[in-house]
Wavefront OBJ file of the C-alpha trace (Angstrom):
o trace
v 175.171 107.750 -87.432
v 176.207 105.549 -90.158
v 178.065 108.527 -92.188
v 175.027 109.488 -94.142
v 173.275 108.534 -97.580
v 175.104 106.791 -100.226
v 175.684 109.581 -102.683
v 175.562 109.130 -106.213
v 178.457 107.802 -108.421
v 179.544 107.693 -111.904
v 177.799 104.288 -113.652
v 180.744 104.548 -116.157
v 183.558 103.729 -113.661
v 185.131 100.260 -113.633
v 187.200 99.316 -110.907
v 188.756 96.035 -110.377
v 187.401 95.594 -106.995
v 184.085 96.180 -108.132
v 183.124 99.686 -107.664
v 181.118 101.357 -104.980
v 179.399 99.621 -102.306
v 179.557 95.982 -103.605
v 177.986 93.266 -101.999
v 178.576 90.014 -103.892
v 176.289 87.272 -102.946
v 179.010 84.697 -103.268
v 181.532 86.231 -101.117
v 181.475 82.924 -98.827
v 182.675 81.091 -101.771
v 184.985 83.718 -102.798
v 187.025 83.956 -99.540
v 187.233 79.951 -99.260
v 188.341 79.625 -102.594
v 191.067 82.418 -101.939
v 191.933 80.929 -98.369
v 192.601 77.595 -99.765
v 194.603 79.006 -102.637
v 196.795 80.747 -99.838
v 196.891 77.367 -97.896
v 198.156 75.561 -100.768
v 200.857 78.102 -101.896
v 202.058 78.048 -98.469
v 202.215 74.408 -98.410
v 204.194 74.068 -101.509
v 206.568 77.032 -100.533
v 207.250 75.448 -97.202
v 207.985 71.695 -99.026
v 210.396 73.127 -101.178
v 212.133 75.450 -98.428
v 212.412 71.964 -96.524
v 213.896 70.280 -98.968
v 216.470 72.621 -99.735
v 217.261 73.404 -96.489
v 220.968 73.015 -96.049
v 223.000 74.123 -92.731
v 226.633 74.439 -93.021
v 227.430 75.315 -89.179
v 225.731 73.060 -87.171
v 223.586 74.674 -84.428
v 224.782 74.146 -80.704
v 221.157 73.136 -79.716
v 217.893 71.981 -80.911
v 216.349 74.761 -83.432
v 212.649 74.386 -84.591
v 213.618 73.894 -88.423
v 215.292 70.544 -87.275
v 212.265 69.117 -87.294
v 211.244 69.474 -90.963
v 214.677 70.065 -92.636
v 215.437 67.174 -95.045
v 219.116 67.232 -93.898
v 217.993 66.429 -90.225
v 215.190 63.725 -91.064
v 217.982 61.940 -93.081
v 220.319 62.163 -90.224
v 217.764 60.748 -87.697
v 216.522 57.970 -89.820
v 220.078 56.748 -90.365
v 221.152 57.082 -86.867
v 218.157 55.939 -85.403
v 218.134 52.638 -87.456
v 221.645 51.720 -86.730
l 1 2 3 4 5 6 7 8 9 10 11 12 13 14 15 16 17 18 19 20 21 22 23 24 25 26 27 28 29 30 31 32 33 34 35 36 37 38 39 40 41 42 43 44 45 46 47 48 49 50 51 52 53 54 55 56 57 58 59 60 61 62 63 64 65 66 67 68 69 70 71 72 73 74 75 76 77 78 79 80 81 82
């Protein structure tokens, strides 16, 4: 079981992924950095989208994006303080 032995491969081949059977010693750190970058980019896009979201036709019921959209945050703050 296991698919057999590792076969010889050409040493002159370069690949951006690292070639055959790579096992980088710092894979945990690389994964953590990539995950942090993905989380940061997602937060930035989410924030930008929430600031720019505007509904011209008002929904007839509560929808999830009303919790974070700037249009409804502004309405909730003004209506609760009045």
